[in-house]
All heavy atoms as TSV, in Angstrom:
chain	resi	resn	atom	element	x	y	z
A	1	MET	N	N	12.166	-7.943	-13.108
A	1	MET	CA	C	11.848	-9.261	-13.701
A	1	MET	C	C	10.991	-9.009	-14.864
A	1	MET	O	O	11.060	-9.744	-15.897
A	1	MET	CB	C	10.999	-10.043	-12.624
A	1	MET	CG	C	10.542	-11.456	-13.285
A	1	MET	SD	S	11.642	-12.647	-13.748
A	1	MET	CE	C	11.801	-13.500	-12.198
A	2	ASP	N	N	10.015	-8.014	-14.846
A	2	ASP	CA	C	9.102	-7.869	-16.063
A	2	ASP	C	C	9.993	-7.447	-17.265
A	2	ASP	O	O	9.626	-7.724	-18.433
A	2	ASP	CB	C	8.141	-6.649	-15.680
A	2	ASP	CG	C	7.172	-7.091	-14.748
A	2	ASP	OD1	O	6.819	-8.351	-14.643
A	2	ASP	OD2	O	6.763	-6.273	-13.917
A	3	GLU	N	N	11.001	-6.637	-17.009
A	3	GLU	CA	C	11.906	-6.197	-18.119
A	3	GLU	C	C	12.565	-7.388	-18.845
A	3	GLU	O	O	12.731	-7.439	-20.091
A	3	GLU	CB	C	12.966	-5.194	-17.637
A	3	GLU	CG	C	12.378	-3.838	-17.188
A	3	GLU	CD	C	11.945	-3.940	-15.720
A	3	GLU	OE1	O	12.217	-4.925	-14.967
A	3	GLU	OE2	O	11.210	-3.035	-15.341
A	4	ALA	N	N	13.024	-8.334	-18.068
A	4	ALA	CA	C	13.679	-9.537	-18.531
A	4	ALA	C	C	12.624	-10.374	-19.386
A	4	ALA	O	O	13.041	-10.889	-20.473
A	4	ALA	CB	C	14.297	-10.392	-17.512
A	5	ILE	N	N	11.320	-10.479	-18.937
A	5	ILE	CA	C	10.384	-11.309	-19.765
A	5	ILE	C	C	10.065	-10.518	-20.995
A	5	ILE	O	O	10.023	-11.152	-22.046
A	5	ILE	CB	C	9.157	-11.571	-18.836
A	5	ILE	CG1	C	9.529	-12.440	-17.633
A	5	ILE	CG2	C	8.042	-12.149	-19.623
A	5	ILE	CD1	C	8.408	-12.613	-16.582
A	6	ALA	N	N	9.927	-9.223	-20.879
A	6	ALA	CA	C	9.604	-8.356	-21.996
A	6	ALA	C	C	10.644	-8.499	-23.155
A	6	ALA	O	O	10.456	-8.577	-24.280
A	6	ALA	CB	C	9.354	-6.963	-21.670
A	7	ALA	N	N	11.936	-8.595	-22.652
A	7	ALA	CA	C	13.044	-8.699	-23.595
A	7	ALA	C	C	13.082	-9.896	-24.411
A	7	ALA	O	O	13.656	-9.929	-25.437
A	7	ALA	CB	C	14.388	-8.511	-22.812
A	8	THR	N	N	12.280	-11.014	-24.027
A	8	THR	CA	C	12.309	-12.206	-24.794
A	8	THR	C	C	11.356	-12.094	-25.983
A	8	THR	O	O	11.423	-12.896	-26.820
A	8	THR	CB	C	11.879	-13.311	-23.888
A	8	THR	OG1	O	10.447	-13.177	-23.507
A	8	THR	CG2	C	12.695	-13.574	-22.629
A	9	GLY	N	N	10.440	-11.094	-25.876
A	9	GLY	CA	C	9.520	-10.794	-27.046
A	9	GLY	C	C	8.180	-11.672	-26.755
A	9	GLY	O	O	7.160	-11.441	-27.674
A	10	VAL	N	N	8.144	-12.389	-25.786
A	10	VAL	CA	C	6.872	-13.170	-25.360
A	10	VAL	C	C	5.789	-12.120	-24.963
A	10	VAL	O	O	6.127	-11.097	-24.322
A	10	VAL	CB	C	7.004	-14.226	-24.393
A	10	VAL	CG1	C	7.466	-13.698	-23.125
A	10	VAL	CG2	C	5.965	-15.105	-24.326
A	11	HIS	N	N	4.596	-12.367	-25.246
A	11	HIS	CA	C	3.534	-11.456	-24.844
A	11	HIS	C	C	3.186	-11.860	-23.383
A	11	HIS	O	O	2.980	-13.030	-23.045
A	11	HIS	CB	C	2.189	-11.656	-25.727
A	11	HIS	CG	C	2.359	-11.068	-27.105
A	11	HIS	ND1	N	2.456	-9.784	-27.453
A	11	HIS	CD2	C	2.597	-11.783	-28.171
A	11	HIS	CE1	C	2.656	-9.621	-28.691
A	11	HIS	NE2	N	2.715	-10.862	-29.208
A	12	HIS	N	N	3.024	-10.919	-22.541
A	12	HIS	CA	C	2.618	-11.151	-21.023
A	12	HIS	C	C	1.998	-9.982	-20.488
A	12	HIS	O	O	2.166	-8.856	-21.078
A	12	HIS	CB	C	3.999	-11.539	-20.372
A	12	HIS	CG	C	4.839	-10.393	-20.003
A	12	HIS	ND1	N	5.546	-9.738	-20.928
A	12	HIS	CD2	C	4.950	-9.741	-18.709
A	12	HIS	CE1	C	6.091	-8.681	-20.151
A	12	HIS	NE2	N	5.796	-8.707	-18.951
A	13	ARG	N	N	1.371	-10.142	-19.414
A	13	ARG	CA	C	0.790	-9.086	-18.579
A	13	ARG	C	C	1.165	-9.238	-17.202
A	13	ARG	O	O	1.062	-10.248	-16.639
A	13	ARG	CB	C	-0.708	-9.134	-18.655
A	13	ARG	CG	C	-1.404	-7.918	-17.947
A	13	ARG	CD	C	-2.855	-7.965	-18.177
A	13	ARG	NE	N	-3.097	-7.843	-19.567
A	13	ARG	CZ	C	-3.692	-6.794	-20.171
A	13	ARG	NH1	N	-4.042	-5.719	-19.421
A	13	ARG	NH2	N	-3.873	-6.808	-21.427
A	14	ALA	N	N	1.797	-8.249	-16.554
A	14	ALA	CA	C	2.258	-8.280	-15.291
A	14	ALA	C	C	1.130	-7.573	-14.358
A	14	ALA	O	O	0.668	-6.454	-14.658
A	14	ALA	CB	C	3.545	-7.553	-15.005
A	15	LEU	N	N	0.748	-8.262	-13.374
A	15	LEU	CA	C	-0.247	-7.652	-12.425
A	15	LEU	C	C	0.307	-7.182	-11.172
A	15	LEU	O	O	1.226	-7.914	-10.655
A	15	LEU	CB	C	-1.323	-8.723	-12.104
A	15	LEU	CG	C	-2.053	-9.368	-13.239
A	15	LEU	CD1	C	-3.002	-10.397	-12.805
A	15	LEU	CD2	C	-2.805	-8.336	-14.030
A	16	CYS	N	N	-0.014	-6.053	-10.783
A	16	CYS	CA	C	0.533	-5.490	-9.624
A	16	CYS	C	C	-0.626	-5.189	-8.584
A	16	CYS	O	O	-1.364	-4.287	-8.687
A	16	CYS	CB	C	1.300	-4.023	-9.716
A	16	CYS	SG	S	2.634	-4.207	-10.971
A	17	PRO	N	N	-0.750	-6.145	-7.603
A	17	PRO	CA	C	-1.714	-5.913	-6.671
A	17	PRO	C	C	-1.624	-4.664	-5.793
A	17	PRO	O	O	-0.411	-4.400	-5.447
A	17	PRO	CB	C	-1.702	-7.252	-5.787
A	17	PRO	CG	C	-0.282	-7.671	-5.876
A	17	PRO	CD	C	0.177	-7.261	-7.383
A	18	PRO	N	N	-2.656	-3.935	-5.599
A	18	PRO	CA	C	-2.519	-2.722	-4.728
A	18	PRO	C	C	-2.305	-2.949	-3.227
A	18	PRO	O	O	-2.653	-3.998	-2.780
A	18	PRO	CB	C	-3.787	-2.024	-4.973
A	18	PRO	CG	C	-4.846	-3.236	-5.135
A	18	PRO	CD	C	-4.043	-4.254	-5.916
A	19	PHE	N	N	-1.802	-1.869	-2.555
A	19	PHE	CA	C	-1.732	-2.002	-1.141
A	19	PHE	C	C	-3.080	-1.477	-0.614
A	19	PHE	O	O	-3.522	-0.355	-1.027
A	19	PHE	CB	C	-0.551	-1.027	-0.726
A	19	PHE	CG	C	-0.454	-0.810	0.791
A	19	PHE	CD1	C	0.396	-1.798	1.422
A	19	PHE	CD2	C	-0.973	0.187	1.410
A	19	PHE	CE1	C	0.542	-1.622	2.813
A	19	PHE	CE2	C	-0.841	0.382	2.798
A	19	PHE	CZ	C	-0.091	-0.447	3.408
A	20	LEU	N	N	-3.605	-2.166	0.302
A	20	LEU	CA	C	-4.823	-1.835	0.723
A	20	LEU	C	C	-4.726	-0.837	1.971
A	20	LEU	O	O	-3.903	-0.992	2.812
A	20	LEU	CB	C	-5.582	-3.046	1.396
A	20	LEU	CG	C	-5.938	-4.108	0.369
A	20	LEU	CD1	C	-6.632	-5.386	0.992
A	20	LEU	CD2	C	-6.874	-3.626	-0.786
A	21	MET	N	N	-5.361	0.319	1.810
A	21	MET	CA	C	-5.262	1.395	2.787
A	21	MET	C	C	-5.581	0.831	4.263
A	21	MET	O	O	-5.112	1.386	5.188
A	21	MET	CB	C	-6.173	2.588	2.461
A	21	MET	CG	C	-5.782	3.273	1.050
A	21	MET	SD	S	-4.122	3.936	1.136
A	21	MET	CE	C	-4.282	5.221	2.247
A	22	GLU	N	N	-6.444	-0.113	4.292
A	22	GLU	CA	C	-6.773	-0.686	5.598
A	22	GLU	C	C	-5.539	-1.194	6.377
A	22	GLU	O	O	-5.635	-1.306	7.554
A	22	GLU	CB	C	-7.900	-1.669	5.544
A	22	GLU	CG	C	-9.221	-1.219	5.126
A	22	GLU	CD	C	-9.442	-1.093	3.603
A	22	GLU	OE1	O	-8.408	-1.170	2.811
A	22	GLU	OE2	O	-10.518	-0.719	3.179
A	23	ASN	N	N	-4.483	-1.537	5.582
A	23	ASN	CA	C	-3.292	-2.003	6.330
A	23	ASN	C	C	-2.644	-0.908	7.111
A	23	ASN	O	O	-1.823	-1.239	7.922
A	23	ASN	CB	C	-2.399	-2.517	5.181
A	23	ASN	CG	C	-2.868	-3.895	4.504
A	23	ASN	OD1	O	-3.619	-4.499	5.134
A	23	ASN	ND2	N	-2.332	-4.087	3.368
A	24	LEU	N	N	-3.035	0.302	6.888
A	24	LEU	CA	C	-2.405	1.376	7.641
A	24	LEU	C	C	-3.139	1.599	8.997
A	24	LEU	O	O	-2.580	2.383	9.778
A	24	LEU	CB	C	-2.501	2.636	6.837
A	24	LEU	CG	C	-1.647	2.680	5.632
A	24	LEU	CD1	C	-1.681	4.024	4.848
A	24	LEU	CD2	C	-0.089	2.505	5.997
A	25	LEU	N	N	-4.321	0.986	9.297
A	25	LEU	CA	C	-4.988	1.225	10.497
A	25	LEU	C	C	-4.152	0.853	11.739
A	25	LEU	O	O	-4.348	1.526	12.748
A	25	LEU	CB	C	-6.257	0.440	10.423
A	25	LEU	CG	C	-7.305	0.815	9.504
A	25	LEU	CD1	C	-8.525	-0.070	9.592
A	25	LEU	CD2	C	-7.773	2.264	9.809
A	26	GLY	N	N	-3.213	-0.017	11.616
A	26	GLY	CA	C	-2.356	-0.348	12.827
A	26	GLY	C	C	-1.360	0.845	13.030
A	26	GLY	O	O	-0.840	0.785	14.114
A	27	GLN	N	N	-1.303	1.725	12.153
A	27	GLN	CA	C	-0.314	2.864	12.388
A	27	GLN	C	C	-1.140	4.143	12.562
A	27	GLN	O	O	-0.584	5.274	12.436
A	27	GLN	CB	C	0.547	3.009	11.128
A	27	GLN	CG	C	1.503	1.850	10.892
A	27	GLN	CD	C	2.582	2.136	10.021
A	27	GLN	OE1	O	3.183	3.265	10.065
A	27	GLN	NE2	N	2.799	1.307	9.004
A	28	ALA	N	N	-2.484	3.946	12.968
A	28	ALA	CA	C	-3.266	5.158	13.029
A	28	ALA	C	C	-2.760	6.140	14.023
A	28	ALA	O	O	-2.829	7.342	13.897
A	28	ALA	CB	C	-4.786	4.788	13.449
A	29	GLU	N	N	-2.144	5.688	15.095
A	29	GLU	CA	C	-1.679	6.648	16.182
A	29	GLU	C	C	-0.537	7.384	15.599
A	29	GLU	O	O	-0.404	8.678	15.868
A	29	GLU	CB	C	-1.212	5.821	17.391
A	29	GLU	CG	C	-0.790	6.592	18.599
A	29	GLU	CD	C	-0.516	5.852	19.825
A	29	GLU	OE1	O	-1.290	4.763	19.986
A	29	GLU	OE2	O	0.376	6.098	20.490
A	30	SER	N	N	0.358	6.810	14.953
A	30	SER	CA	C	1.536	7.538	14.301
A	30	SER	C	C	1.050	8.553	13.274
A	30	SER	O	O	1.596	9.627	13.118
A	30	SER	CB	C	2.509	6.584	13.643
A	30	SER	OG	O	3.469	7.250	12.998
A	31	ILE	N	N	0.015	8.123	12.521
A	31	ILE	CA	C	-0.536	9.174	11.457
A	31	ILE	C	C	-1.168	10.274	12.166
A	31	ILE	O	O	-0.933	11.428	11.838
A	31	ILE	CB	C	-1.478	8.382	10.557
A	31	ILE	CG1	C	-0.684	7.229	9.744
A	31	ILE	CG2	C	-2.208	9.327	9.616
A	31	ILE	CD1	C	-1.741	6.296	9.056
A	32	ARG	N	N	-1.904	9.970	13.249
A	32	ARG	CA	C	-2.504	11.080	13.931
A	32	ARG	C	C	-1.592	11.961	14.593
A	32	ARG	O	O	-1.687	13.152	14.581
A	32	ARG	CB	C	-3.656	10.522	14.955
A	32	ARG	CG	C	-4.365	11.480	15.704
A	32	ARG	CD	C	-5.017	11.024	16.903
A	32	ARG	NE	N	-4.105	10.512	17.952
A	32	ARG	CZ	C	-4.247	9.323	18.578
A	32	ARG	NH1	N	-5.307	8.658	18.522
A	32	ARG	NH2	N	-3.310	9.001	19.440
A	33	ASP	N	N	-0.645	11.344	15.356
A	33	ASP	CA	C	0.171	12.200	16.286
A	33	ASP	C	C	1.434	12.855	15.508
A	33	ASP	O	O	1.729	13.975	15.876
A	33	ASP	CB	C	0.807	11.372	17.353
A	33	ASP	CG	C	-0.320	10.925	18.311
A	33	ASP	OD1	O	-1.391	11.355	18.291
A	33	ASP	OD2	O	-0.028	9.983	18.999
A	34	ALA	N	N	1.898	12.203	14.370
A	34	ALA	CA	C	3.018	12.702	13.873
A	34	ALA	C	C	2.787	12.986	12.282
A	34	ALA	O	O	3.720	13.514	11.704
A	34	ALA	CB	C	4.277	11.666	13.954
A	35	GLY	N	N	1.712	12.541	11.849
A	35	GLY	CA	C	1.496	12.704	10.409
A	35	GLY	C	C	2.417	11.845	9.512
A	35	GLY	O	O	2.677	12.113	8.290
A	36	THR	N	N	2.933	10.737	10.049
A	36	THR	CA	C	3.777	9.839	9.230
A	36	THR	C	C	3.328	8.368	9.436
A	36	THR	O	O	2.688	7.952	10.421
A	36	THR	CB	C	5.153	9.967	9.746
A	36	THR	OG1	O	5.328	9.585	11.175
A	36	THR	CG2	C	5.777	11.361	9.545
A	37	PHE	N	N	3.707	7.641	8.347
A	37	PHE	CA	C	3.637	6.116	8.602
A	37	PHE	C	C	4.728	5.569	7.867
A	37	PHE	O	O	5.448	6.184	7.138
A	37	PHE	CB	C	2.248	5.552	8.051
A	37	PHE	CG	C	2.212	5.822	6.495
A	37	PHE	CD1	C	2.537	4.955	5.578
A	37	PHE	CD2	C	1.439	6.899	6.090
A	37	PHE	CE1	C	2.361	5.189	4.191
A	37	PHE	CE2	C	1.275	7.157	4.731
A	37	PHE	CZ	C	1.690	6.334	3.748
A	38	PHE	N	N	5.098	4.325	8.288
A	38	PHE	CA	C	6.272	3.599	7.787
A	38	PHE	C	C	5.999	2.283	6.999
A	38	PHE	O	O	5.054	1.564	7.423
A	38	PHE	CB	C	7.130	3.357	8.995
A	38	PHE	CG	C	7.462	4.631	9.755
A	38	PHE	CD1	C	6.670	5.012	10.853
A	38	PHE	CD2	C	8.498	5.398	9.403
A	38	PHE	CE1	C	6.991	6.064	11.457
A	38	PHE	CE2	C	8.838	6.560	10.196
A	38	PHE	CZ	C	7.972	6.948	11.157
A	39	LEU	N	N	6.726	2.119	5.962
A	39	LEU	CA	C	6.629	0.925	5.084
A	39	LEU	C	C	7.936	0.450	4.746
A	39	LEU	O	O	8.793	1.215	4.542
A	39	LEU	CB	C	5.734	1.134	3.933
A	39	LEU	CG	C	4.262	1.600	4.046
A	39	LEU	CD1	C	3.665	2.070	2.752
A	39	LEU	CD2	C	3.453	0.498	4.710
A	40	THR	N	N	8.014	-0.788	4.441
A	40	THR	CA	C	9.183	-1.361	4.013
A	40	THR	C	C	9.163	-1.477	2.356
A	40	THR	O	O	8.705	-2.357	1.758
A	40	THR	CB	C	9.538	-2.836	4.364
A	40	THR	OG1	O	8.379	-3.645	4.018
A	40	THR	CG2	C	9.803	-2.813	5.879
A	41	LEU	N	N	9.394	-0.198	1.771
A	41	LEU	CA	C	9.269	0.002	0.390
A	41	LEU	C	C	10.419	0.865	-0.112
A	41	LEU	O	O	10.756	1.842	0.486
A	41	LEU	CB	C	8.045	0.680	0.081
A	41	LEU	CG	C	7.675	0.996	-1.321
A	41	LEU	CD1	C	7.233	-0.332	-2.171
A	41	LEU	CD2	C	6.479	2.012	-1.434
A	42	ALA	N	N	11.155	0.452	-1.235
A	42	ALA	CA	C	12.157	1.321	-1.721
A	42	ALA	C	C	11.692	2.709	-2.293
A	42	ALA	O	O	10.395	2.816	-2.747
A	42	ALA	CB	C	12.889	0.557	-2.902
A	43	GLU	N	N	12.436	3.716	-2.068
A	43	GLU	CA	C	11.999	5.098	-2.453
A	43	GLU	C	C	11.647	5.203	-3.837
A	43	GLU	O	O	10.747	5.984	-4.234
A	43	GLU	CB	C	13.038	6.080	-2.091
A	43	GLU	CG	C	13.436	6.204	-0.646
A	43	GLU	CD	C	14.547	7.176	-0.409
A	43	GLU	OE1	O	14.991	7.999	-1.425
A	43	GLU	OE2	O	15.083	7.285	0.714
A	44	ASP	N	N	12.238	4.449	-4.797
A	44	ASP	CA	C	11.937	4.553	-6.111
A	44	ASP	C	C	10.739	3.678	-6.658
A	44	ASP	O	O	10.518	3.668	-7.881
A	44	ASP	CB	C	13.228	4.304	-7.100
A	44	ASP	CG	C	13.697	2.855	-6.770
A	44	ASP	OD1	O	13.346	2.322	-5.826
A	44	ASP	OD2	O	14.392	2.459	-7.723
A	45	ARG	N	N	10.087	3.124	-5.802
A	45	ARG	CA	C	9.025	2.229	-6.144
A	45	ARG	C	C	7.636	2.879	-5.927
A	45	ARG	O	O	7.493	3.798	-5.143
A	45	ARG	CB	C	8.925	0.923	-5.321
A	45	ARG	CG	C	10.157	0.058	-5.314
A	45	ARG	CD	C	10.230	-0.611	-6.673
A	45	ARG	NE	N	9.079	-1.422	-6.822
A	45	ARG	CZ	C	9.054	-2.419	-7.730
A	45	ARG	NH1	N	10.036	-2.610	-8.602
A	45	ARG	NH2	N	8.012	-3.186	-7.791
A	46	VAL	N	N	6.718	2.690	-6.886
A	46	VAL	CA	C	5.311	3.293	-6.810
A	46	VAL	C	C	4.486	2.358	-5.967
A	46	VAL	O	O	4.497	1.221	-6.033
A	46	VAL	CB	C	4.675	3.433	-8.235
A	46	VAL	CG1	C	3.316	3.796	-8.129
A	46	VAL	CG2	C	5.504	4.210	-9.108
A	47	LEU	N	N	3.913	3.111	-5.022
A	47	LEU	CA	C	2.929	2.390	-4.084
A	47	LEU	C	C	1.476	2.626	-4.498
A	47	LEU	O	O	0.944	3.648	-4.342
A	47	LEU	CB	C	3.060	2.744	-2.734
A	47	LEU	CG	C	2.202	2.086	-1.650
A	47	LEU	CD1	C	2.444	0.717	-1.543
A	47	LEU	CD2	C	2.269	2.790	-0.358
A	48	ARG	N	N	0.876	1.561	-5.239
A	48	ARG	CA	C	-0.484	1.709	-5.667
A	48	ARG	C	C	-1.375	1.383	-4.559
A	48	ARG	O	O	-1.248	0.302	-3.871
A	48	ARG	CB	C	-0.765	0.674	-6.837
A	48	ARG	CG	C	0.072	1.139	-8.108
A	48	ARG	CD	C	0.126	0.004	-9.159
A	48	ARG	NE	N	0.688	0.451	-10.337
A	48	ARG	CZ	C	2.069	0.352	-10.423
A	48	ARG	NH1	N	2.812	-0.138	-9.497
A	48	ARG	NH2	N	2.538	0.819	-11.674
A	49	THR	N	N	-2.345	2.159	-4.323
A	49	THR	CA	C	-3.148	1.922	-3.072
A	49	THR	C	C	-4.635	1.970	-3.488
A	49	THR	O	O	-5.008	2.497	-4.471
A	49	THR	CB	C	-2.934	3.068	-2.030
A	49	THR	OG1	O	-3.338	4.391	-2.687
A	49	THR	CG2	C	-1.585	3.179	-1.569
A	50	CYS	N	N	-5.360	1.341	-2.644
A	50	CYS	CA	C	-6.896	1.354	-2.820
A	50	CYS	C	C	-7.485	1.081	-1.471
A	50	CYS	O	O	-6.896	0.544	-0.529
A	50	CYS	CB	C	-7.297	0.281	-3.820
A	50	CYS	SG	S	-7.274	-1.371	-3.283
A	51	ALA	N	N	-8.752	1.550	-1.330
A	51	ALA	CA	C	-9.423	1.367	-0.014
A	51	ALA	C	C	-10.747	0.445	-0.438
A	51	ALA	O	O	-11.392	0.829	-1.393
A	51	ALA	CB	C	-9.925	2.616	0.529
A	52	THR	N	N	-11.016	-0.498	0.306
A	52	THR	CA	C	-12.207	-1.357	0.102
A	52	THR	C	C	-13.502	-0.850	0.802
A	52	THR	O	O	-14.514	-1.257	0.377
A	52	THR	CB	C	-11.879	-2.820	0.570
A	52	THR	OG1	O	-11.799	-2.807	1.937
A	52	THR	CG2	C	-10.596	-3.401	-0.088
A	53	GLY	N	N	-13.330	0.000	1.745
A	53	GLY	CA	C	-14.430	0.488	2.503
A	53	GLY	C	C	-14.942	-0.505	3.515
A	53	GLY	O	O	-15.959	-0.383	4.100
A	54	ARG	N	N	-14.191	-1.533	3.805
A	54	ARG	CA	C	-14.555	-2.624	4.751
A	54	ARG	C	C	-13.970	-2.380	6.122
A	54	ARG	O	O	-14.326	-3.095	7.038
A	54	ARG	CB	C	-14.072	-3.953	4.165
A	54	ARG	CG	C	-14.729	-4.404	2.932
A	54	ARG	CD	C	-14.304	-5.720	2.513
A	54	ARG	NE	N	-14.840	-5.992	1.284
A	54	ARG	CZ	C	-14.539	-6.988	0.450
A	54	ARG	NH1	N	-13.650	-7.841	0.899
A	54	ARG	NH2	N	-15.068	-7.295	-0.681
A	55	ALA	N	N	-13.106	-1.404	6.306
A	55	ALA	CA	C	-12.462	-1.122	7.655
A	55	ALA	C	C	-13.663	-0.599	8.655
A	55	ALA	O	O	-14.439	0.124	8.175
A	55	ALA	CB	C	-11.297	-0.212	7.492
A	56	ARG	N	N	-13.483	-1.035	9.735
A	56	ARG	CA	C	-14.407	-0.591	10.865
A	56	ARG	C	C	-13.528	0.155	11.825
A	56	ARG	O	O	-12.621	-0.491	12.461
A	56	ARG	CB	C	-15.161	-1.668	11.554
A	56	ARG	CG	C	-15.812	-2.609	10.504
A	56	ARG	CD	C	-17.188	-1.895	10.185
A	56	ARG	NE	N	-18.046	-2.767	9.411
A	56	ARG	CZ	C	-18.201	-2.728	8.078
A	56	ARG	NH1	N	-17.503	-1.884	7.469
A	56	ARG	NH2	N	-18.989	-3.490	7.508
A	57	PRO	N	N	-13.906	1.381	12.259
A	57	PRO	CA	C	-13.195	2.052	13.343
A	57	PRO	C	C	-13.405	1.282	14.574
A	57	PRO	O	O	-14.362	0.690	14.913
A	57	PRO	CB	C	-13.832	3.398	13.472
A	57	PRO	CG	C	-14.739	3.517	12.156
A	57	PRO	CD	C	-15.049	2.174	11.680
A	58	GLY	N	N	-12.206	1.183	15.411
A	58	GLY	CA	C	-12.198	0.536	16.525
A	58	GLY	C	C	-12.152	1.435	17.700
A	58	GLY	O	O	-12.346	2.742	17.605
A	59	PRO	N	N	-11.940	0.972	18.961
A	59	PRO	CA	C	-11.802	1.721	20.134
A	59	PRO	C	C	-10.770	2.777	20.038
A	59	PRO	O	O	-10.816	3.830	20.639
A	59	PRO	CB	C	-11.702	0.809	21.224
A	59	PRO	CG	C	-11.173	-0.495	20.657
A	59	PRO	CD	C	-11.738	-0.442	19.171
A	60	ARG	N	N	-9.721	2.572	19.185
A	60	ARG	CA	C	-8.664	3.501	19.156
A	60	ARG	C	C	-8.776	4.159	17.808
A	60	ARG	O	O	-7.771	4.533	17.103
A	60	ARG	CB	C	-7.314	2.839	19.194
A	60	ARG	CG	C	-7.062	2.152	20.558
A	60	ARG	CD	C	-5.887	1.245	20.704
A	60	ARG	NE	N	-4.800	1.763	19.806
A	60	ARG	CZ	C	-3.549	1.181	19.701
A	60	ARG	NH1	N	-3.358	0.103	20.533
A	60	ARG	NH2	N	-2.722	1.605	18.959
A	61	ASP	N	N	-9.956	4.712	17.472
A	61	ASP	CA	C	-10.215	5.354	16.225
A	61	ASP	C	C	-9.327	6.693	16.189
A	61	ASP	O	O	-9.223	7.438	17.101
A	61	ASP	CB	C	-11.625	5.789	16.240
A	61	ASP	CG	C	-12.018	6.563	14.928
A	61	ASP	OD1	O	-11.160	6.608	13.928
A	61	ASP	OD2	O	-13.114	7.168	14.893
A	62	TRP	N	N	-8.591	6.800	15.159
A	62	TRP	CA	C	-7.481	7.855	14.992
A	62	TRP	C	C	-8.167	9.221	14.817
A	62	TRP	O	O	-7.370	10.209	14.844
A	62	TRP	CB	C	-6.421	7.553	13.956
A	62	TRP	CG	C	-7.065	7.288	12.544
A	62	TRP	CD1	C	-7.929	6.512	12.167
A	62	TRP	CD2	C	-6.551	7.992	11.409
A	62	TRP	NE1	N	-8.188	6.641	10.732
A	62	TRP	CE2	C	-7.340	7.599	10.317
A	62	TRP	CE3	C	-5.550	8.934	11.202
A	62	TRP	CZ2	C	-7.114	7.961	9.049
A	62	TRP	CZ3	C	-5.368	9.444	9.840
A	62	TRP	CH2	C	-6.116	8.924	8.842
A	63	SER	N	N	-9.400	9.310	14.592
A	63	SER	CA	C	-9.961	10.625	14.393
A	63	SER	C	C	-10.361	11.307	15.776
A	63	SER	O	O	-10.688	12.496	15.817
A	63	SER	CB	C	-11.281	10.518	13.638
A	63	SER	OG	O	-12.216	9.838	14.217
A	64	THR	N	N	-10.202	10.605	16.848
A	64	THR	CA	C	-10.408	11.165	18.180
A	64	THR	C	C	-9.175	11.760	18.770
A	64	THR	O	O	-8.173	11.479	18.572
A	64	THR	CB	C	-11.124	10.181	19.073
A	64	THR	OG1	O	-10.280	9.004	19.233
A	64	THR	CG2	C	-12.392	9.730	18.481
């Protein structure tokens, strides 16, 4: 879509919100046990990530 808009010559800025690392906490067991996590993302897409520092370890903390 960005390419189509840019082709018109109009000035624009496309914002890409990042994927929050806290969203992976639900997959902590898979990360801990198998070293993998799963997302619905095409292989050729860039996944921009950030961490807010707001996540709180729960009773199933993956570091244990």
